[in-house]
C-alpha atoms as a printed R data frame, in Angstrom:
    type eleno elety resid chain resno       x       y       z
1   ATOM     1    CA   MET     A     1 -19.013   3.552 -23.307
2   ATOM     2    CA   THR     A     2 -18.098   4.959 -20.273
3   ATOM     3    CA   ALA     A     3 -16.466   8.831 -20.404
4   ATOM     4    CA   PRO     A     4 -14.143  10.094 -19.606
5   ATOM     5    CA   VAL     A     5 -11.885   7.191 -20.456
6   ATOM     6    CA   LEU     A     6  -8.614   7.252 -17.717
7   ATOM     7    CA   THR     A     7  -5.411   5.949 -19.082
8   ATOM     8    CA   ASN     A     8  -2.197   6.189 -16.835
9   ATOM     9    CA   ILE     A     9   0.654   5.972 -18.516
10  ATOM    10    CA   TYR     A    10   3.801   4.659 -16.669
11  ATOM    11    CA   PRO     A    11   7.412   4.752 -18.589
12  ATOM    12    CA   SER     A    12   9.962   2.560 -18.677
13  ATOM    13    CA   THR     A    13  11.943   2.281 -21.963
14  ATOM    14    CA   ARG     A    14  10.899   4.454 -25.016
15  ATOM    15    CA   HIS     A    15   9.121   1.452 -26.565
16  ATOM    16    CA   ASN     A    16   7.653  -0.033 -23.362
17  ATOM    17    CA   SER     A    17   5.512   1.835 -21.252
18  ATOM    18    CA   SER     A    18   2.774   0.498 -18.980
19  ATOM    19    CA   PHE     A    19  -1.057   1.475 -19.015
20  ATOM    20    CA   VAL     A    20  -3.595   1.292 -16.704
21  ATOM    21    CA   VAL     A    21  -7.576   1.824 -18.010
22  ATOM    22    CA   TYR     A    22  -9.977   3.509 -16.159
23  ATOM    23    CA   PHE     A    23 -13.658   3.267 -17.098
24  ATOM    24    CA   TYR     A    24 -15.727   5.413 -15.161
25  ATOM    25    CA   LEU     A    25 -18.819   3.546 -13.695
26  ATOM    26    CA   PRO     A    26 -21.688   5.719 -13.153
27  ATOM    27    CA   GLN     A    27 -23.559   6.605  -9.769
28  ATOM    28    CA   LYS     A    28 -26.749   3.742  -9.977
29  ATOM    29    CA   HIS     A    29 -23.554   1.060 -10.850
30  ATOM    30    CA   GLN     A    30 -21.194   2.472  -8.379
31  ATOM    31    CA   ASP     A    31 -23.203   0.485  -5.054
32  ATOM    32    CA   ASN     A    32 -23.117  -2.859  -6.830
33  ATOM    33    CA   PRO     A    33 -20.669  -3.093  -9.689
34  ATOM    34    CA   PRO     A    34 -21.074  -5.431 -12.858
35  ATOM    35    CA   GLN     A    35 -18.980  -8.564 -12.024
36  ATOM    36    CA   SER     A    36 -15.632  -9.693 -13.894
37  ATOM    37    CA   ASN     A    37 -12.673 -11.513 -13.722
38  ATOM    38    CA   GLN     A    38 -11.091  -8.986 -15.514
39  ATOM    39    CA   ALA     A    39 -11.796  -6.091 -13.994
40  ATOM    40    CA   HIS     A    40 -10.580  -5.042 -10.623
41  ATOM    41    CA   PRO     A    41 -11.979  -1.446  -8.598
42  ATOM    42    CA   VAL     A    42  -9.480   1.210  -8.283
43  ATOM    43    CA   LYS     A    43  -8.795   4.307  -6.362
44  ATOM    44    CA   LEU     A    44  -7.605   6.831  -8.882
45  ATOM    45    CA   PRO     A    45  -3.963   8.439  -8.515
46  ATOM    46    CA   LYS     A    46  -2.700   9.367  -4.944
47  ATOM    47    CA   TYR     A    47  -1.887  12.853  -6.917
48  ATOM    48    CA   GLN     A    48  -3.510  16.004  -4.866
49  ATOM    49    CA   TYR     A    49  -2.211  18.631  -7.830
50  ATOM    50    CA   ALA     A    50  -2.457  18.521 -11.811
51  ATOM    51    CA   ALA     A    51  -1.090  20.228 -14.400
52  ATOM    52    CA   VAL     A    52  -4.211  19.377 -17.618
53  ATOM    53    CA   LYS     A    53  -3.915  20.999 -20.980
54  ATOM    54    CA   ARG     A    54  -6.793  20.087 -23.273
55  ATOM    55    CA   TYR     A    55  -7.026  19.636 -26.931
56  ATOM    56    CA   GLY     A    56  -9.310  18.484 -29.916
57  ATOM    57    CA   GLY     A    57  -9.354  15.899 -32.429
58  ATOM    58    CA   PHE     A    58  -8.467  12.067 -32.984
59  ATOM    59    CA   MET     A    59  -6.187  10.822 -30.092
60  ATOM    60    CA   ASN     A    60  -2.396   9.173 -31.262
61  ATOM    61    CA   ASP     A    61   0.663   8.670 -30.381
62  ATOM    62    CA   THR     A    62   1.783  11.355 -31.882
63  ATOM    63    CA   ASN     A    63  -0.211  13.929 -30.735
64  ATOM    64    CA   ILE     A    64  -0.285  12.783 -27.236
65  ATOM    65    CA   ALA     A    65   3.643  13.582 -26.980
66  ATOM    66    CA   GLU     A    66   3.053  16.822 -28.568
67  ATOM    67    CA   GLN     A    67   0.520  17.923 -26.224
68  ATOM    68    CA   PHE     A    68   2.489  16.565 -23.519
69  ATOM    69    CA   SER     A    69   5.641  18.452 -25.043
70  ATOM    70    CA   ALA     A    70   3.574  21.847 -24.825
71  ATOM    71    CA   LEU     A    71   1.935  21.155 -21.445
72  ATOM    72    CA   ARG     A    72   5.308  20.388 -19.878
73  ATOM    73    CA   LYS     A    73   7.084  23.807 -21.767
74  ATOM    74    CA   SER     A    74   4.144  25.806 -20.562
75  ATOM    75    CA   MET     A    75   5.334  24.928 -17.365
76  ATOM    76    CA   LYS     A    76   8.896  25.231 -17.354
77  ATOM    77    CA   GLY     A    77  10.060  28.271 -15.071
78  ATOM    78    CA   SER     A    78   7.066  27.822 -12.594
79  ATOM    79    CA   VAL     A    79   7.323  26.391  -9.204
80  ATOM    80    CA   TRP     A    80   5.682  23.320 -10.214
81  ATOM    81    CA   GLU     A    81   7.763  22.820 -13.364
82  ATOM    82    CA   LEU     A    82  10.353  20.290 -10.515
83  ATOM    83    CA   THR     A    83   7.639  18.564  -9.088
84  ATOM    84    CA   ILE     A    84   5.873  17.265 -12.370
85  ATOM    85    CA   ILE     A    85   6.423  12.519 -11.377
86  ATOM    86    CA   LYS     A    86   7.090  10.395 -14.715
87  ATOM    87    CA   GLU     A    87   3.099   8.931 -14.305
88  ATOM    88    CA   HIS     A    88   1.138  10.501 -15.994
89  ATOM    89    CA   SER     A    89  -2.500  10.624 -17.947
90  ATOM    90    CA   VAL     A    90  -4.526  11.036 -20.614
91  ATOM    91    CA   ALA     A    91  -8.152  11.423 -20.495
92  ATOM    92    CA   VAL     A    92 -10.724  11.042 -23.785
93  ATOM    93    CA   TYR     A    93 -14.013  12.088 -23.508
94  ATOM    94    CA   ASN     A    94 -15.926  10.569 -26.155
95  ATOM    95    CA   SER     A    95 -16.112   7.370 -28.347
96  ATOM    96    CA   PRO     A    96 -13.831   6.588 -30.549
97  ATOM    97    CA   ASP     A    97 -16.279   6.609 -33.610
98  ATOM    98    CA   GLU     A    98 -16.184  10.824 -33.118
99  ATOM    99    CA   ARG     A    99 -12.997  11.120 -34.794
100 ATOM   100    CA   ASP     A   100 -13.506  14.909 -35.570
101 ATOM   101    CA   THR     A   101 -15.139  16.253 -32.531
102 ATOM   102    CA   CYS     A   102 -12.903  14.601 -29.661
103 ATOM   103    CA   VAL     A   103 -12.103  16.116 -26.385
104 ATOM   104    CA   ASN     A   104  -8.832  14.824 -24.684
105 ATOM   105    CA   GLU     A   105  -6.824  16.345 -21.904
106 ATOM   106    CA   VAL     A   106  -3.257  14.971 -20.731
107 ATOM   107    CA   ILE     A   107  -2.385  15.305 -17.643
108 ATOM   108    CA   LEU     A   108   0.889  16.052 -15.805
109 ATOM   109    CA   TRP     A   109   0.625  14.695 -12.282
110 ATOM   110    CA   LEU     A   110   2.499  16.794  -9.454
111 ATOM   111    CA   ASP     A   111   4.376  15.871  -6.383
């Protein structure tokens, strides 16, 4: 597995979001990546700034929502509060087998 795995979340309705998953390609493969009919080269989000909150443990829907809420709350009253866009991301740095020692990040993209 590559690390980090970045997942962009595009909210649409409460139970129907779209996801795009990005896998890091090691430097030695970047000039000649393995080919797949299901994988497509992409560029990272165009945003220059992000607010990031790192946390540990196994990532699930409940704690992702809690971490995003805490990050938004920490930005309350700042000059960045009004620049938060709907698209947001999560990053995972460990294998899913490492449930207790995972390092995760929630990312709010700023316009």
